[in-house]
C-alpha positions in Angstrom: 102.3 89.2 106.5 102.5 88.8 102.9 99.3 88.7 100.7 98.0 87.3 97.7 95.0 87.6 95.7 94.1 85.5 93.1 91.4 87.2 90.5 89.1 84.6 88.2 88.0 86.1 85.3 84.4 85.2 83.6 82.6 82.8 81.4 84.8 83.1 78.0 86.4 86.2 79.5 90.2 87.1 80.5 92.0 89.2 82.8 91.3 91.9 80.3 87.8 92.1 82.1 89.1 93.0 85.6 92.5 94.9 84.3 90.8 98.4 86.1 90.4 96.7 89.1 93.9 94.8 89.1 95.5 98.1 88.7 94.4 100.4 91.4 95.1 97.4 94.1 98.5 97.3 92.7 99.1 101.2 92.7 97.4 100.9 96.4 99.4 98.4 98.1 101.9 95.7 97.5 99.8 92.2 97.5 100.9 89.6 95.0 98.3 89.8 92.5 97.5 86.3 90.2 94.9 86.0 87.2 94.8 82.4 86.1 93.4 81.9 82.9 90.9 79.6 82.9 91.5 76.7 80.3 89.8 77.6 76.9 90.1 81.2 77.1 93.4 81.6 76.5 94.8 82.6 72.5 93.5 79.6 70.3 92.0 77.8 73.4 89.7 75.2 72.3 86.4 76.0 74.6 84.7 73.4 73.6 86.8 70.2 74.7 86.3 72.0 78.3 85.0 70.8 81.1 83.9 72.7 84.6 86.2 70.3 86.4 89.0 71.3 84.3 88.1 75.2 85.3 87.9 74.4 88.9 91.3 73.0 88.9 93.2 75.5 87.2 91.5 77.9 90.1 92.6 75.0 92.8 96.4 74.9 91.1 96.3 78.7 91.5 95.3 78.9 95.1 98.3 76.1 95.8 100.8 78.2 93.9 100.2 80.9 95.7 99.9 79.3 98.9 103.6 79.0 98.7 104.7 82.3 98.4 102.3 84.1 100.8 101.0 84.0 104.2 97.4 84.8 103.6 95.2 84.3 100.6 92.4 87.0 99.3 89.8 85.9 96.4 88.7 87.8 93.8 86.0 86.5 91.3 84.1 88.0 88.2 80.9 86.7 86.7 81.1 82.6 86.3 85.0 83.2 88.3 82.6 84.8 91.3 81.0 81.0 91.7 84.3 79.6 91.2 85.6 81.8 94.4 83.0 80.4 96.4 84.1 76.7 95.4 87.7 77.8 96.7 86.1 79.2 99.7 84.9 75.5 100.2 87.5 74.0 99.9 90.4 76.2 101.1 91.9 78.7 103.8 90.6 82.1 102.3 91.2 85.6 104.3 88.2 87.4 102.1 86.7 86.8 99.5 85.3 89.9 96.9 82.6 88.8 94.4 81.8 90.8 91.4 78.4 90.3 89.7 78.8 86.9 90.3 76.7 84.9 88.0 74.6 82.9 90.6 72.2 82.4 87.6 73.0 81.2 84.2 75.0 83.7 81.8 73.4 84.0 78.4 76.3 84.2 76.1 74.0 86.7 73.3 73.0 88.9 76.1 76.9 88.9 77.4 77.8 89.9 74.1 75.6 93.0 74.0 76.6 93.8 77.7 80.1 93.9 76.2 79.8 96.7 73.5 81.2 98.6 75.8 84.3 97.2 75.9 84.5 96.4 72.3 84.0 99.9 71.6 86.9 101.8 69.5 86.8 104.6 72.2 88.2 101.7 74.6 89.7 99.5 72.6 92.2 102.5 71.5 94.0 102.5 75.1 95.1 98.6 74.3 97.5 97.3 71.7 95.7 94.8 69.0 96.9 91.7 70.5 94.6 91.8 73.8 91.9 89.6 75.0 89.8 92.3 73.3 89.3 90.9 69.5 89.5 87.2 71.0 86.9 87.7 73.3 84.0 89.0 70.2 85.1 86.1 68.2 84.4 83.8 71.4 81.3 85.2 72.7 79.3 84.7 69.0 81.3 81.6 68.7 80.4 80.0 72.2 79.6 75.8 72.4 76.2 75.2 73.6 78.4 72.5 75.9 80.6 75.2 77.0 77.9 77.0 78.4 76.2 74.1 80.2 79.6 73.3 82.2 79.0 76.8 83.4 75.5 75.8 84.8 77.4 72.7 86.5 79.8 74.7 88.2 76.5 77.2 89.4 74.9 73.5 90.6 77.6 71.9 92.5 78.9 75.2 94.3 74.9 76.5 95.1 73.6 73.8 97.6 76.7 74.7 99.4 76.4 78.5 100.2 75.5 78.2 103.8 78.9 76.2 104.3 80.8 79.3 103.3 81.4 81.7 106.2 84.8 83.7 105.2 84.7 87.2 105.0 82.6 88.5 101.8 82.3 91.5 100.0 79.2 91.6 96.8 79.8 94.0 94.3 76.6 94.2 91.7 75.7 96.5 89.3 72.4 98.4 89.1 72.2 97.7 85.3 73.4 94.3 85.2 71.3 92.9 82.4 72.9 89.3 82.6 72.8 88.7 86.5 70.3 90.8 88.5 70.6 92.8 91.6 68.3 90.2 93.0 71.2 87.6 92.8 73.4 89.6 94.9 70.5 89.9 97.6 70.4 86.0 97.2 74.1 85.2 98.0 74.2 88.0 100.4 71.3 86.1 102.7 72.4 82.6 101.7 76.6 82.5 102.7 77.1 81.6 105.8 79.3 84.2 106.6 79.1 86.6 109.6 80.9 89.2 108.1 79.2 90.7 105.1 78.9 93.6 102.8 77.1 94.4 100.0 77.4 97.3 97.5 75.6 98.6 94.6 77.1 100.6 92.0 74.3 102.8 90.3 75.5 102.6 87.1 77.7 99.3 86.8 76.8 97.5 84.0 77.7 93.3 84.0 81.3 94.2 83.3 81.4 95.9 86.4 85.3 96.9 86.7 84.4 99.6 83.8 81.8 101.1 85.5 81.4 105.3 85.3 81.3 105.2 89.2 83.8 102.2 89.8 86.4 104.1 91.7 84.1 104.5 94.4 83.4 100.9 95.1 87.2 100.3 94.3 87.9 102.3 97.3 85.2 100.4 99.4 86.3 96.9 98.5 90.0 97.8 99.0 88.8 99.2 102.9 86.9 95.4 102.8 90.2 93.7 101.9 92.3 95.6 104.6 89.7 95.4 107.6 91.3 93.9 110.7 90.1 90.8 111.8 89.7 88.9 115.1 93.2 88.0 115.1 94.6 91.6 114.4 95.7 91.0 110.8 95.1 93.6 108.4 
């Protein structure tokens, strides 16, 4: 059985936000992985001109492309990507859902910039080429238009009323030191989602960019085990 994983990045972010987790999956599996870049988040993208519908459509297109190549699809969403992942689970067959720092509440771009400081620190940047998303991310966070922030809130409004209709097995990972998405949001999702199979993992050292937490190796292993669990049909 061929497995595909769609990984959705966060608001104003990019693939680098989930890079450590992606590398972990690549090292441990032979799964096909796709990290679609949401409109307006590409280099030179005009974020102010993009609507919530465009972000949702890009995720749908990624799902449709993946569905032609694999037998089952897992969806992982970071921050705003977690809400988009929930949207996909409402509309399409998803085998398993992983929510990382899922932004069930509004994100303040200024707080996001402060939390991103560790990613923008020189010791981290030195590990990546100068043309990565890091420098673009710094610029976009400092220049995020109000209209774009409003588009994020529209995604929350579209998905939140339907939490109980989402029944796919779900794993929620939340950092206890997250200054943007409080850990109470993880509890809210855990109790609101209609899934029978649920797992809630807290990272004691995790901030919002949880894939870079000091204890990420511990929860990486737990999440992969969740994704590999055998379901009632005997699929692995």
